[in-house]
C-alpha positions as a Markdown table, in Angstrom:
| # | Residue | x | y | z |
|---|---|---|---|---|
| 1 | Gln | 4.3 | -41.5 | 48.7 |
| 2 | Val | 2.9 | -38.5 | 50.5 |
| 3 | Gln | 0.0 | -38.5 | 52.9 |
| 4 | Leu | -2.1 | -35.4 | 53.4 |
| 5 | Val | -4.0 | -34.9 | 56.7 |
| 6 | Glu | -6.4 | -32.1 | 57.3 |
| 7 | Ser | -7.4 | -30.7 | 60.7 |
| 8 | Gly | -8.9 | -27.6 | 62.2 |
| 9 | Gly | -12.5 | -28.0 | 61.3 |
| 10 | Gly | -15.3 | -27.5 | 63.7 |
| 11 | Leu | -18.5 | -25.7 | 64.5 |
| 12 | Val | -18.6 | -21.9 | 64.5 |
| 13 | Gln | -21.2 | -19.2 | 64.3 |
| 14 | Ala | -21.7 | -17.2 | 61.2 |
| 15 | Gly | -19.0 | -14.5 | 61.1 |
| 16 | Gly | -16.6 | -16.7 | 63.0 |
| 17 | Ser | -13.2 | -17.9 | 61.9 |
| 18 | Leu | -11.4 | -21.2 | 61.5 |
| 19 | Arg | -7.9 | -22.1 | 60.4 |
| 20 | Leu | -7.6 | -25.4 | 58.6 |
| 21 | Thr | -4.3 | -27.2 | 58.4 |
| 22 | Cys | -3.1 | -29.6 | 55.7 |
| 23 | Ala | -0.1 | -31.5 | 57.0 |
| 24 | Ala | 2.0 | -33.6 | 54.6 |
| 25 | Tyr | 3.7 | -36.7 | 55.8 |
| 26 | Gly | 6.4 | -36.7 | 53.2 |
| 27 | Asn | 7.8 | -33.8 | 51.1 |
| 28 | Ile | 4.9 | -31.5 | 50.2 |
| 29 | Asn | 7.2 | -29.6 | 47.9 |
| 30 | Ile | 7.1 | -32.4 | 45.3 |
| 31 | Phe | 3.7 | -31.0 | 44.3 |
| 32 | Val | 3.3 | -28.1 | 42.0 |
| 33 | Ala | 0.6 | -26.8 | 44.2 |
| 34 | Ile | -1.9 | -27.7 | 47.0 |
| 35 | Ala | -5.6 | -27.0 | 46.6 |
| 36 | Trp | -8.4 | -26.7 | 49.1 |
| 37 | Tyr | -11.8 | -28.1 | 48.0 |
| 38 | Arg | -15.0 | -28.3 | 49.8 |
| 39 | Gln | -18.1 | -30.4 | 49.3 |
| 40 | Ala | -21.5 | -29.9 | 50.9 |
| 41 | Pro | -24.1 | -32.7 | 51.0 |
| 42 | Gly | -25.8 | -33.1 | 47.7 |
| 43 | Lys | -23.5 | -30.6 | 46.0 |
| 44 | Gln | -20.6 | -30.8 | 43.7 |
| 45 | Arg | -17.1 | -30.4 | 45.0 |
| 46 | Glu | -15.9 | -26.8 | 44.8 |
| 47 | Leu | -12.4 | -25.4 | 44.4 |
| 48 | Val | -11.8 | -22.9 | 47.2 |
| 49 | Ala | -8.1 | -21.9 | 46.9 |
| 50 | Thr | -4.8 | -23.0 | 45.6 |
| 51 | Ile | -1.2 | -22.3 | 46.6 |
| 52 | Thr | 1.9 | -23.1 | 44.5 |
| 53 | Arg | 5.2 | -24.3 | 45.7 |
| 54 | Gly | 6.4 | -20.8 | 45.6 |
| 55 | Gly | 3.5 | -19.3 | 47.5 |
| 56 | Ser | 1.4 | -17.9 | 44.7 |
| 57 | Thr | -2.3 | -18.1 | 45.5 |
| 58 | Thr | -5.7 | -18.2 | 43.8 |
| 59 | Tyr | -9.1 | -18.0 | 45.4 |
| 60 | Ala | -12.7 | -18.7 | 44.4 |
| 61 | Asp | -14.6 | -15.4 | 44.1 |
| 62 | Ser | -16.6 | -16.3 | 47.2 |
| 63 | Ala | -13.4 | -16.7 | 49.2 |
| 64 | Lys | -11.5 | -13.6 | 48.2 |
| 65 | Asp | -10.9 | -11.1 | 50.9 |
| 66 | Arg | -12.0 | -13.5 | 53.6 |
| 67 | Phe | -9.7 | -16.6 | 53.2 |
| 68 | Thr | -6.0 | -16.6 | 53.3 |
| 69 | Asn | -4.0 | -19.6 | 52.0 |
| 70 | Tyr | -0.3 | -19.9 | 53.1 |
| 71 | Arg | 2.3 | -22.5 | 53.7 |
| 72 | Asp | 5.3 | -23.5 | 55.7 |
| 73 | Asn | 7.6 | -25.5 | 53.4 |
| 74 | Ile | 9.9 | -26.5 | 56.2 |
| 75 | Gln | 7.0 | -27.9 | 58.2 |
| 76 | Asn | 5.4 | -29.4 | 55.1 |
| 77 | Thr | 2.1 | -27.7 | 56.0 |
| 78 | Val | -0.4 | -25.6 | 54.2 |
| 79 | Tyr | -3.0 | -23.5 | 56.1 |
| 80 | Leu | -6.3 | -22.0 | 55.1 |
| 81 | Gln | -7.4 | -19.1 | 57.4 |
| 82 | Met | -11.1 | -18.6 | 56.9 |
| 83 | Asn | -12.7 | -15.4 | 58.3 |
| 84 | Asn | -16.3 | -14.2 | 58.4 |
| 85 | Leu | -17.6 | -17.6 | 57.6 |
| 86 | Arg | -21.1 | -18.0 | 56.2 |
| 87 | Pro | -23.6 | -20.8 | 56.9 |
| 88 | Glu | -23.6 | -21.8 | 53.2 |
| 89 | Glu | -20.0 | -22.7 | 53.5 |
| 90 | Thr | -20.8 | -25.6 | 55.7 |
| 91 | Ala | -19.0 | -28.6 | 54.1 |
| 92 | Val | -16.2 | -31.1 | 54.3 |
| 93 | Tyr | -13.0 | -29.4 | 53.4 |
| 94 | Tyr | -10.2 | -31.3 | 51.7 |
| 95 | Cys | -6.7 | -30.5 | 50.6 |
| 96 | Ser | -5.2 | -32.2 | 47.6 |
| 97 | Glu | -2.3 | -32.2 | 45.3 |
| 98 | Tyr | -3.0 | -29.8 | 42.4 |
| 99 | Pro | -3.6 | -29.9 | 39.5 |
| 100 | Lys | -3.1 | -33.7 | 39.2 |
| 101 | Leu | -5.4 | -34.4 | 42.2 |
| 102 | Gly | -3.7 | -37.7 | 42.8 |
| 103 | Tyr | -3.4 | -37.2 | 46.5 |
| 104 | Trp | -6.2 | -36.2 | 48.9 |
| 105 | Gly | -6.6 | -35.9 | 52.6 |
| 106 | Gln | -9.5 | -37.5 | 54.4 |
| 107 | Gly | -11.3 | -34.1 | 54.9 |
| 108 | Thr | -12.3 | -32.1 | 57.9 |
| 109 | Gln | -15.9 | -31.0 | 58.7 |
| 110 | Val | -16.6 | -27.3 | 58.9 |
| 111 | Ser | -20.0 | -26.3 | 60.1 |
| 112 | Ile | -21.3 | -22.8 | 60.4 |
| 113 | Ser | -24.4 | -22.0 | 62.3 |
| 114 | Ser | -26.6 | -19.0 | 61.5 |
């Protein structure tokens, strides 16, 4: 069993930055990849970024050039650095096992004011 715990959310102004952390209690390297999703009220869950065990990354088009996904395999932690945040990116952000999506964190709220 692996538990995923997100942290790092908060309230920032548009154009600000946040770094989200996905800490795994257990060996995160058993997963092929870790994904970051977000869900705003009344909207569908959206895939933001993924990072494989080896560190290869993918990003949603909206996140490219502003978000950076990286990991520390020794610390069993994945990070999502988010820069130049936009109000429409206000959502609860989750990390999950990918692609099976069998393990999820509880989410962390990110709010961006205009």
